[in-house]
C-alpha positions, 0 to 999 in steps of 0.5 A, a space after each residue: 499500499 501507498 499514500 498520497 497527498 490526500 493524507 500524509 503522502 507527498 505526491 498525488 496518486 497520479 504521480 505515484 502511478 507514473 512512478 510505479 509504471 516507470 519501475 515496470 510495475 503493472 499495478 499499485 495500491 493506494 491506501 491513504 489513512 482513515 479518519 481516526 488518524 487526525 495527525 496524518 490527515 485521515 480521510 472521512 467517508 466522503 473524501 475517501 469515496 471521491 478519491 475512489 471515484 477519481 482513481 477509477 476514472 484514471 484507470 480508464 486512461 491506462 493500458 496494462 496498468 491499474 491503480 487499486 483503490 483502498 484505504 489503510 483502515 485503523 483498527 480501533 481499540 476494541 477491534 472494530 474498524 474505522 469505517 463501516 462495512 458499507 463503506 469498505 465494500 466499495 473499495 478494491 482492497 482494505 489494509 487494516 492496521 494498528 496506530 493507537 492504544 499500543 500499550 495493550 496487553 498481549 492478550 487484548 492486542 492479539 484479540 483486537 487484531 484478530 477481530 479486525 481480520 475476521 471482518 470479511 472486507 479486510 484484505 490484509 493486515 499491515 505492519 503487524 508488530 508496529 515496531 519502528 526500528 531503533 525507535 519503538 519496540 514491537 507491540 505485545 502480540 501473540 504472532 502464532 495466533 495472528 498467523 493462525 487467524 490469517 490462515 483461517 480468514 484468508 487475510 494476507 500479511 504484510 511485509 512492510 518494506 519501509 526500512 524503518 519497519 520491515 514488519 513482519 520480521 523475517 524470522 516469522 515467515 517460515 512459520 507463516 509459510 507453513 501455515 499457508 499464510 500469504 505475504 504481500 510486500 508493501 513499500 508503504 511509500 509516502 513519496 514516489 521515490 520510496 517505491 524503490 523500498 520494495 527491494 528491501 521487502 524482497 530481500 527480507 522475504 527471501 531471508 524468510 525463505 519465501 518464494 513468489 508462490 507465497 507473495 501475492 503481489 508477485 502475481 500478474 495484474 489479471 491474477 491479482 484482480 481475480 484474487 481481490 475480487 474473489 475475496 470481495 465477492 465472498 465478503 459481500 455474500 457474507 
């Protein structure tokens, strides 16, 4: 996932799309912050849906490239999400993440994150431990339980490629792979040039013994579209 000027990014989604195409990517996910992230200029429902409409209009001008319109939706203290299902259902994908109440106990934080993953519209869980390298310790969570929930719900786990995060840590990916959990390598880019951070994520994935078979965004455009659409169809039926 990536951010734009709409929240705390430094480029428009048009500029992010241009940079992604220059790198040879077939697609890029836009996921600005949700409304609870006031300090990050999080989007409200009206702003988010307007952005989605604008992205879908821009997509009509592309040939062989697509922007996916999503949101990085805050997981609230009780595990509920920052937007209701009727909003989330209109997106291409939903990234769920924790940014607040970081001092919860391991049991409470784990329950909180699992409840979020049980929302059928959640596509992936971002930077699961919340660590900031050399700055902030990881949140207290039971990672095996998180991975079990991801396997059960079909939620992808992010390998956040930002050098300050590199989260989920490489040591956990062999277990995730064994449990059948899929990885998605996200640059979490707030500037167009930070799309290059994907290479850090690829290195960490290899260190964790992942192959392209376990990394969802190694799929070509047509197959990732199908994977996301299938998950959304299941959610809408549910």
